Residue, then its C-alpha position, 0 to 999 in steps of 0.5 A: m224549194t223556197g217560200g210560198g209565193s217563189r214555189k209558185w213560179f218555180f213550178g207555175l211555168i211548166l207550161a210555158s217552158s214547154v211551149l218555148a222548147g217545142c216551138s221557139g227552143n231550139k232556136v234558143e238553144t242553138g243561138q239562131v235567134p239572140l236571147e235579146n229576142y225573148t222576154a225575161e219570162q221566155i229565157f226564164g222557162r227555158g232555164e226551168y226546162e233545162l232543169e226539167r232535162r237534168q242540164p243545170a249547168r245550161a238553166a244557169h246559163y240562162f238564168s243568167e242571162i236574164e240578170r244581164l239583159y233584164p237588170y234590176s227587174d223582178w224576173a232578174k231576182r227570180a233568175l239569180i235565186m234560180q241560178a245559184f241554185a242551177y249551179h249548186r245542181a251543176t256542183d259548180y259551187e264557186n259561181s253557185r256561192a258567187a251568185a248567192q251572195r249576190y242575192i243576199d246582198f241585192y235582196p237582203t230582206s226578200d223572202d229567198a234570202a234565207y234560202a240564198a243564204y242556205l245554198l252558198a253554206l252548202s256550197y262550202y258544205d257539199q265539197i267536205d269529203e273524206v276526213g283526211r283532207d284539209q278542214g279549211l272548208t269545213f271551217q268556211a261551212l260551219q261559219a255559213l251555217r251558223a249565219v243562217i241558223e243565227r238570222y233565219p231562225d224561223s225559216e225552214y232551212a234553220r233546222s236543216a242547218i243545224l243538223k248539218f252544223d252538226l255533221a261538219f263540228d263532227h267532221l273536225a273532231g274526226k279530223e283531230m281523232e285521226v291525227g291523234r291516233y296517227y301520232l299514238k301509234r307511232d309512240h309520240y304520245t305528247a302530240a297525241i294528247n294534244r290532238f285527244r284534249v282538242v277533242v274534250e275541251d272544244f268538240q265535247t258535243t261529238s260523237h267522238t269524245a269517249e274515244a279521244l277520253h279513253r286515247l288519253v288513258e292509253s297515251y297517260l299510262s304510256l308516259g306513266l302519268t297515272d294521276e291523268a289516266q284515272t281522272a280521264g277514266a273517272i269522266l268515261g265513267h261518268n258520261f259514257q259507261s255504256t260504251e266500248w271505251y269505257q270498258d276498255s279504259y277500265k280493263l286497261l287501269a285495273g290490270r294496272g290496279l288503278e281506280m277511274k276516279p279523279k287524282g290529282n290537280n290538272w286540266l282533266s280534273k277541270v273538266y271532271r269537276q265542271m262535269i259534276k256541276g252539270q256545266w261542260l266546257 
């Protein structure tokens, strides 16, 4: 889960956890003996035992008690990152995020700081669901994932953060496409064009660019703006000729006696020129 040293203590207390569970664990659980009577190591072991039992919320409670009862100790440091992990497992993203942020604030140079930053990013990322929801969490996930990538580029979490960043970025583009299609179906062509333009200019590395260009062809043809439609088609032909969107746009333009080539001096012409030079926006 974390660095080499952390893995040792994360998995090294299984025996201690079993002993605690068998001998005094029930008392800890029922509150017959106050937690103050146990060592930090024993409470930590109980937290791991609860994780083994797939009770992450209970595990988070024990890890948080170590932070309260044994502040500034090495066990408190270990328990804090485990608290963030346990809360995340329990889908308590707000508390996971808070614990991860405290770890970063208190131990910024620790080997586990990268993992804490990654958990913080996941607390946003794992709440991203269907495209139709508000995208505020997606923006926050992108910011947090970027922090992992930039601050800990050599960590084992950087690669995963990059992959998730790309997926979250694609998610935002998908939202723009959904709204654009909504306007297009209702013949609100200008509003639709504005959405598809955002995808072409700001989300060009996503999987939605080819469709956005095709929808621009549709929208501009509906408005009688043939220069823009042909230029959008030219971009499709230059970069996305193997896609279904290219074929659909080709049929639309050819059916009106138009070609897929840049025409006029508009924003799409600038995009086309930059692409020919190998410089995408």
